[in-house]
C-alpha positions as CSV (number, residue, x, y, z in Angstrom):
1,M,6.7,-13.3,-34.7
2,S,3.2,-14.5,-34.0
3,T,1.6,-13.0,-31.0
4,V,-1.3,-14.1,-28.8
5,H,-3.7,-12.2,-26.5
6,V,-3.1,-13.8,-23.1
7,G,-5.2,-13.3,-20.0
8,F,-3.0,-13.8,-16.9
9,V,-4.6,-14.6,-13.6
10,G,-2.6,-14.4,-10.4
11,L,0.2,-11.9,-10.0
12,G,2.1,-13.1,-7.0
13,T,5.9,-13.4,-6.8
14,M,6.0,-16.0,-9.6
15,G,3.0,-14.9,-11.7
16,R,4.3,-11.3,-12.0
17,E,7.6,-12.4,-13.5
18,M,5.9,-14.9,-15.8
19,A,3.6,-12.2,-17.1
20,R,6.5,-10.0,-17.7
21,Q,8.1,-12.7,-19.8
22,L,5.0,-12.8,-22.0
23,L,5.2,-9.0,-22.4
24,S,8.9,-9.2,-23.3
25,A,8.1,-11.7,-25.9
26,G,5.7,-9.2,-27.5
27,H,2.4,-10.7,-26.6
28,R,-0.7,-8.7,-25.6
29,V,-1.3,-9.5,-21.9
30,T,-4.4,-8.7,-19.9
31,V,-3.9,-9.2,-16.2
32,W,-6.2,-9.9,-13.2
33,N,-5.3,-10.2,-9.5
34,R,-7.3,-10.1,-6.3
35,S,-5.2,-7.2,-5.0
36,P,-5.1,-4.2,-7.4
37,E,-1.6,-3.1,-6.6
38,A,-0.1,-6.0,-8.5
39,V,-2.2,-5.1,-11.5
40,R,-1.0,-1.5,-11.4
41,I,2.6,-2.7,-11.4
42,L,2.1,-4.9,-14.5
43,V,0.1,-2.1,-16.3
44,G,3.2,0.0,-15.8
45,D,5.2,-2.7,-17.6
46,G,2.8,-2.6,-20.5
47,A,0.0,-5.0,-19.6
48,E,-3.7,-4.2,-19.8
49,A,-5.9,-4.4,-16.7
50,A,-8.9,-6.7,-16.8
51,G,-11.9,-5.1,-15.2
52,S,-13.1,-8.5,-14.0
53,L,-12.0,-12.1,-13.9
54,S,-14.4,-12.8,-16.8
55,A,-12.7,-10.1,-18.9
56,A,-9.4,-12.0,-18.4
57,L,-11.1,-15.2,-19.7
58,A,-12.1,-13.4,-22.9
59,A,-8.5,-13.5,-24.1
60,E,-7.4,-16.1,-26.7
61,A,-5.5,-18.1,-24.1
62,V,-5.6,-17.8,-20.3
63,V,-2.6,-18.5,-18.0
64,S,-3.2,-18.8,-14.3
65,M,-0.6,-18.9,-11.5
66,L,-2.4,-19.3,-8.2
67,A,-1.4,-20.6,-4.8
68,D,-3.1,-24.0,-4.5
69,D,-6.1,-26.2,-5.1
70,A,-8.4,-23.9,-3.0
71,A,-7.5,-20.8,-4.9
72,V,-7.9,-22.4,-8.3
73,E,-11.2,-24.0,-7.3
74,S,-12.7,-20.9,-5.8
75,L,-11.7,-18.5,-8.6
76,L,-11.7,-20.5,-11.8
77,L,-13.8,-23.7,-11.4
78,D,-17.1,-21.8,-11.6
79,D,-19.6,-23.0,-14.1
80,D,-21.1,-19.5,-14.7
81,L,-17.6,-18.1,-15.3
82,L,-16.6,-20.9,-17.7
83,A,-19.9,-20.8,-19.6
84,A,-19.3,-17.1,-20.3
85,A,-15.6,-17.4,-21.2
86,T,-14.6,-17.1,-24.8
87,T,-11.0,-18.2,-24.3
88,T,-9.8,-21.3,-26.2
89,V,-7.5,-22.8,-23.6
90,H,-6.6,-22.4,-19.9
91,V,-3.0,-23.2,-18.9
92,N,-2.9,-23.7,-15.1
93,M,0.7,-23.3,-14.0
94,A,0.0,-23.8,-10.3
95,T,1.1,-26.9,-8.5
96,V,-2.2,-28.6,-7.7
97,S,-3.3,-32.1,-6.9
98,P,-3.8,-34.6,-9.8
99,E,-7.4,-35.0,-8.6
100,L,-8.1,-31.3,-9.1
101,A,-6.3,-31.2,-12.4
102,R,-8.5,-34.1,-13.7
103,R,-11.7,-32.4,-12.4
104,A,-10.7,-29.1,-13.9
105,A,-10.0,-30.6,-17.3
106,A,-13.5,-32.3,-17.3
107,Q,-15.2,-29.1,-16.2
108,H,-13.4,-27.0,-18.8
109,A,-14.3,-29.6,-21.5
110,E,-18.0,-29.3,-20.6
111,H,-17.7,-25.7,-21.7
112,G,-15.6,-26.3,-24.7
113,I,-12.4,-24.9,-23.2
114,G,-9.1,-26.7,-23.5
115,Y,-7.2,-27.3,-20.2
116,V,-3.5,-27.7,-19.8
117,A,-1.9,-28.6,-16.4
118,A,1.5,-27.0,-16.5
119,P,3.2,-26.8,-13.1
120,V,6.6,-25.0,-13.1
121,M,9.9,-25.8,-11.5
122,G,12.0,-22.9,-10.3
123,R,11.9,-19.8,-8.1
124,S,10.9,-16.2,-8.9
125,D,14.5,-15.3,-9.9
126,V,14.5,-18.2,-12.3
127,A,11.1,-17.0,-13.7
128,A,12.5,-13.5,-14.0
129,A,15.4,-14.9,-16.1
130,G,13.0,-16.8,-18.3
131,N,14.4,-20.2,-17.3
132,L,11.5,-22.0,-15.6
133,A,11.1,-25.7,-16.4
134,I,7.5,-26.5,-17.2
135,L,5.8,-29.8,-17.2
136,A,2.6,-29.7,-19.4
137,A,-0.1,-32.2,-19.9
138,G,-3.5,-32.0,-21.6
139,E,-5.6,-33.3,-24.4
140,T,-4.0,-33.7,-27.9
141,P,-4.3,-31.2,-29.5
142,C,-5.8,-28.8,-26.9
143,W,-5.1,-25.7,-28.9
144,T,-4.4,-25.1,-32.6
145,P,-4.9,-21.4,-33.4
146,S,-5.0,-21.6,-37.2
147,S,-4.0,-18.0,-37.8
148,R,-1.1,-17.9,-35.4
149,S,0.6,-21.3,-35.2
150,S,1.0,-24.4,-37.3
151,T,2.0,-26.6,-34.3
152,P,-0.7,-27.9,-32.0
153,W,-0.1,-28.4,-28.3
154,D,0.9,-32.0,-27.8
155,A,0.8,-33.4,-24.2
156,G,-0.2,-36.3,-22.0
157,R,-3.5,-36.4,-20.2
158,S,-4.3,-33.7,-17.7
159,G,-3.2,-34.7,-14.2
160,S,0.0,-36.4,-15.3
161,A,2.0,-33.2,-15.0
162,N,0.8,-32.8,-11.4
163,G,1.8,-36.3,-10.5
164,P,4.9,-37.4,-8.7
165,R,8.1,-36.0,-10.3
166,P,11.6,-37.5,-10.5
167,P,14.1,-36.3,-8.0
168,T,16.1,-33.3,-9.0
169,S,19.2,-31.5,-7.7
170,P,19.4,-27.7,-7.5
171,R,21.7,-27.7,-10.6
172,S,19.8,-30.2,-12.8
173,A,16.6,-30.2,-14.8
174,P,14.1,-33.0,-14.0
175,T,15.1,-36.4,-15.4
176,S,12.0,-36.4,-17.6
177,C,13.0,-33.1,-19.1
178,W,16.7,-32.8,-19.7
179,S,18.2,-29.5,-20.8
180,R,20.5,-29.6,-23.7
181,P,23.5,-31.6,-22.4
182,S,27.0,-30.1,-22.2
183,R,29.4,-31.4,-24.8
184,R,31.7,-32.4,-22.1
185,S,29.3,-34.6,-20.2
186,P,26.9,-37.3,-21.5
187,R,23.2,-37.1,-20.9
188,P,22.3,-39.2,-17.8
189,P,19.6,-41.9,-18.4
190,P,16.1,-40.9,-17.3
191,S,14.6,-42.4,-14.2
192,P,11.9,-45.0,-14.8
193,R,8.3,-43.7,-14.4
194,P,5.3,-45.5,-13.0
195,T,3.3,-47.3,-15.7
196,D,0.2,-45.2,-14.9
197,W,2.0,-41.9,-15.3
198,P,1.2,-40.6,-18.9
199,P,4.0,-38.7,-20.6
200,A,4.1,-34.9,-20.1
201,T,5.6,-32.5,-22.6
202,C,8.2,-30.3,-21.0
203,W,9.9,-27.1,-22.3
204,R,11.7,-24.1,-20.8
205,C,10.3,-20.6,-21.0
Protein backbone atom coordinates (compact mmCIF):
# COMPACT_ATOMS: atom_id res chain seq x y z
CA MET A 1 0.00 0.00 0.00
CA SER A 2 1.24 3.49 -0.85
CA THR A 3 1.63 5.72 2.17
CA VAL A 4 1.72 9.48 2.54
CA HIS A 5 3.22 11.74 5.19
CA VAL A 6 0.22 13.75 6.40
CA GLY A 7 0.27 16.80 8.63
CA PHE A 8 -2.97 16.97 10.62
CA VAL A 9 -4.08 20.27 12.15
CA GLY A 10 -6.94 20.35 14.65
CA LEU A 11 -7.51 17.46 17.06
CA GLY A 12 -10.96 18.14 18.41
CA THR A 13 -13.62 15.46 18.71
CA MET A 14 -13.80 14.96 14.94
CA GLY A 15 -10.18 15.63 14.04
CA ARG A 16 -8.85 13.15 16.57
CA GLU A 17 -10.87 10.28 15.09
CA MET A 18 -10.00 11.28 11.51
CA ALA A 19 -6.29 11.33 12.35
CA ARG A 20 -6.64 7.88 13.89
CA GLN A 21 -8.15 6.60 10.64
CA LEU A 22 -5.07 7.82 8.77
CA LEU A 23 -2.82 6.06 11.27
CA SER A 24 -4.85 2.86 10.96
CA ALA A 25 -4.40 3.02 7.19
CA GLY A 26 -0.63 3.00 7.67
CA HIS A 27 0.14 6.62 6.88
CA ARG A 28 2.75 8.65 8.72
CA VAL A 29 0.84 11.38 10.57
CA THR A 30 2.32 14.47 12.17
CA VAL A 31 -0.20 16.28 14.38
CA TRP A 32 -0.59 19.83 15.68
CA ASN A 33 -3.21 21.26 18.01
CA ARG A 34 -3.51 24.42 20.05
CA SER A 35 -3.92 22.41 23.27
CA PRO A 36 -1.05 19.93 23.86
CA GLU A 37 -3.12 17.24 25.60
CA ALA A 38 -4.80 16.22 22.34
CA VAL A 39 -1.37 15.91 20.72
CA ARG A 40 -0.14 13.66 23.54
CA ILE A 41 -3.13 11.35 23.06
CA LEU A 42 -2.46 10.97 19.32
CA VAL A 43 1.26 10.44 19.90
CA GLY A 44 0.24 7.55 22.12
CA ASP A 45 -1.68 6.17 19.13
CA GLY A 46 1.40 6.34 16.91
CA ALA A 47 1.40 9.88 15.53
CA GLU A 48 4.34 12.27 15.61
CA ALA A 49 4.07 15.63 17.35
CA ALA A 50 4.70 18.74 15.27
CA GLY A 51 6.80 21.20 17.20
CA SER A 52 5.04 24.06 15.44
CA LEU A 53 2.29 24.72 12.93
CA SER A 54 4.91 25.26 10.25
CA ALA A 55 6.32 21.79 10.99
CA ALA A 56 2.91 20.27 10.26
CA LEU A 57 2.86 22.12 6.92
CA ALA A 58 6.15 20.45 5.97
CA ALA A 59 4.36 17.13 5.37
CA GLU A 60 3.49 15.97 1.84
CA ALA A 61 -0.20 16.69 2.43
CA VAL A 62 -1.92 18.67 5.16
CA VAL A 63 -5.39 17.92 6.51
CA SER A 64 -7.08 20.42 8.81
CA MET A 65 -10.25 20.02 10.87
CA LEU A 66 -10.92 23.31 12.61
CA ALA A 67 -14.05 24.81 14.09
CA ASP A 68 -15.04 27.56 11.67
CA ASP A 69 -14.00 30.39 9.34
CA ALA A 70 -12.33 32.34 12.14
CA ALA A 71 -10.17 29.41 13.23
CA VAL A 72 -9.09 28.58 9.67
CA GLU A 73 -8.29 32.20 8.88
CA SER A 74 -6.38 32.94 12.07
CA LEU A 75 -4.28 29.78 11.95
CA LEU A 76 -3.77 28.84 8.31
CA LEU A 77 -4.38 31.87 6.08
CA ASP A 78 -1.12 33.51 6.98
CA ASP A 79 1.13 34.53 4.10
CA ASP A 80 4.35 33.97 6.06
CA LEU A 81 3.20 30.48 7.09
CA LEU A 82 2.16 29.54 3.56
CA ALA A 83 5.32 30.98 2.02
CA ALA A 84 7.46 28.76 4.25
CA ALA A 85 5.29 25.64 3.80
CA THR A 86 6.67 22.79 1.70
CA THR A 87 3.44 20.78 1.56
CA THR A 88 1.86 20.01 -1.79
CA VAL A 89 -1.80 20.28 -0.86
CA HIS A 90 -4.00 21.42 2.01
CA VAL A 91 -7.29 19.56 2.49
CA ASN A 92 -9.60 21.69 4.63
CA MET A 93 -12.27 19.43 6.10
CA ALA A 94 -14.00 22.09 8.18
CA THR A 95 -17.40 23.43 7.23
CA VAL A 96 -16.57 26.99 6.19
CA SER A 97 -18.28 29.58 4.05
CA PRO A 98 -17.92 29.43 0.24
CA GLU A 99 -16.36 32.89 0.39
CA LEU A 100 -13.60 31.76 2.73
CA ALA A 101 -13.03 28.61 0.66
CA ARG A 102 -12.53 30.65 -2.51
CA ARG A 103 -10.24 33.12 -0.75
CA ALA A 104 -8.23 30.30 0.81
CA ALA A 105 -7.82 28.60 -2.57
CA ALA A 106 -6.54 31.82 -4.14
CA GLN A 107 -4.14 32.49 -1.26
CA HIS A 108 -2.77 28.94 -1.36
CA ALA A 109 -2.33 29.18 -5.13
CA GLU A 110 -0.21 32.31 -4.70
CA HIS A 111 2.24 30.15 -2.74
CA GLY A 112 2.07 27.14 -5.06
CA ILE A 113 -0.01 24.99 -2.69
CA GLY A 114 -3.06 23.05 -3.80
CA TYR A 115 -6.26 23.62 -1.83
CA VAL A 116 -9.16 21.21 -1.47
CA ALA A 117 -12.38 22.14 0.30
CA ALA A 118 -13.62 18.86 1.79
CA PRO A 119 -16.33 19.30 4.42
CA VAL A 120 -17.56 16.13 6.07
CA MET A 121 -20.98 14.74 6.94
CA GLY A 122 -21.22 12.69 10.12
CA ARG A 123 -20.55 12.79 13.83
CA SER A 124 -17.51 11.67 15.80
CA ASP A 125 -18.82 8.10 16.14
CA VAL A 126 -19.15 7.94 12.35
CA ALA A 127 -15.60 9.27 12.02
CA ALA A 128 -14.34 6.65 14.46
CA ALA A 129 -15.94 3.95 12.31
CA GLY A 130 -14.36 5.36 9.15
CA ASN A 131 -17.72 6.09 7.54
CA LEU A 132 -17.74 9.86 7.04
CA ALA A 133 -19.20 11.19 3.82
CA ILE A 134 -16.86 13.79 2.32
CA LEU A 135 -17.63 16.41 -0.32
CA ALA A 136 -14.41 17.57 -1.97
CA ALA A 137 -13.78 20.35 -4.46
CA GLY A 138 -10.58 21.87 -5.81
CA GLU A 139 -8.57 22.51 -8.93
CA THR A 140 -8.07 19.58 -11.35
CA PRO A 141 -5.67 18.02 -10.65
CA CYS A 142 -4.64 19.54 -7.35
CA TRP A 143 -2.26 16.78 -6.35
CA THR A 144 -0.54 14.05 -8.34
CA PRO A 145 2.29 12.59 -6.25
CA SER A 146 4.19 10.74 -8.98
CA SER A 147 5.87 8.25 -6.68
CA ARG A 148 2.77 7.34 -4.68
CA SER A 149 -0.32 7.45 -6.84
CA SER A 150 -1.29 7.25 -10.48
CA THR A 151 -4.66 8.90 -9.90
CA PRO A 152 -4.88 12.70 -9.61
CA TRP A 153 -7.41 14.37 -7.38
CA ASP A 154 -10.36 15.33 -9.58
CA ALA A 155 -12.89 17.77 -8.18
CA GLY A 156 -14.95 20.86 -8.89
CA ARG A 157 -13.83 24.38 -8.04
CA SER A 158 -13.01 25.26 -4.46
CA GLY A 159 -16.06 26.65 -2.72
CA SER A 160 -18.56 24.34 -4.38
CA ALA A 161 -18.20 21.73 -1.65
CA ASN A 162 -19.00 24.39 0.95
CA GLY A 163 -22.14 25.52 -0.85
CA PRO A 164 -25.73 24.47 -0.16
CA ARG A 165 -26.19 20.72 0.18
CA PRO A 166 -29.14 18.56 -0.78
CA PRO A 167 -31.36 17.56 2.16
CA THR A 168 -30.49 14.30 3.88
CA SER A 169 -32.13 11.97 6.35
CA PRO A 170 -30.21 10.41 9.25
CA ARG A 171 -30.11 7.08 7.40
CA SER A 172 -29.19 8.29 3.93
CA ALA A 173 -26.13 9.65 2.16
CA PRO A 174 -26.47 13.06 0.47
CA THR A 175 -28.30 12.87 -2.83
CA SER A 176 -25.23 14.01 -4.75
CA CYS A 177 -23.17 11.20 -3.18
CA TRP A 178 -25.11 7.97 -2.98
CA SER A 179 -23.65 5.02 -1.15
CA ARG A 180 -23.76 1.75 -3.04
CA PRO A 181 -27.51 0.99 -3.21
CA SER A 182 -29.03 -2.11 -1.69
CA ARG A 183 -29.94 -4.85 -4.14
CA ARG A 184 -33.44 -4.74 -2.73
CA SER A 185 -34.07 -1.07 -3.39
CA PRO A 186 -33.42 1.09 -6.47
CA ARG A 187 -31.19 4.14 -6.28
CA PRO A 188 -33.33 7.27 -5.76
CA PRO A 189 -32.87 10.00 -8.38
CA PRO A 190 -30.55 12.86 -7.35
CA SER A 191 -32.05 16.22 -6.47
CA PRO A 192 -31.43 18.98 -9.03
CA ARG A 193 -28.60 21.35 -8.17
CA PRO A 194 -28.35 25.07 -8.88
CA THR A 195 -26.71 25.85 -12.22
CA ASP A 196 -23.93 27.81 -10.50
CA TRP A 197 -22.99 24.93 -8.19
CA PRO A 198 -19.96 23.12 -9.77
CA PRO A 199 -19.77 19.38 -9.21
CA ALA A 200 -17.94 18.10 -6.17
CA THR A 201 -16.31 14.72 -5.89
CA CYS A 202 -17.57 12.69 -2.95
CA TRP A 203 -16.25 9.54 -1.33
CA ARG A 204 -16.41 7.81 2.00
CA CYS A 205 -13.47 7.40 4.34
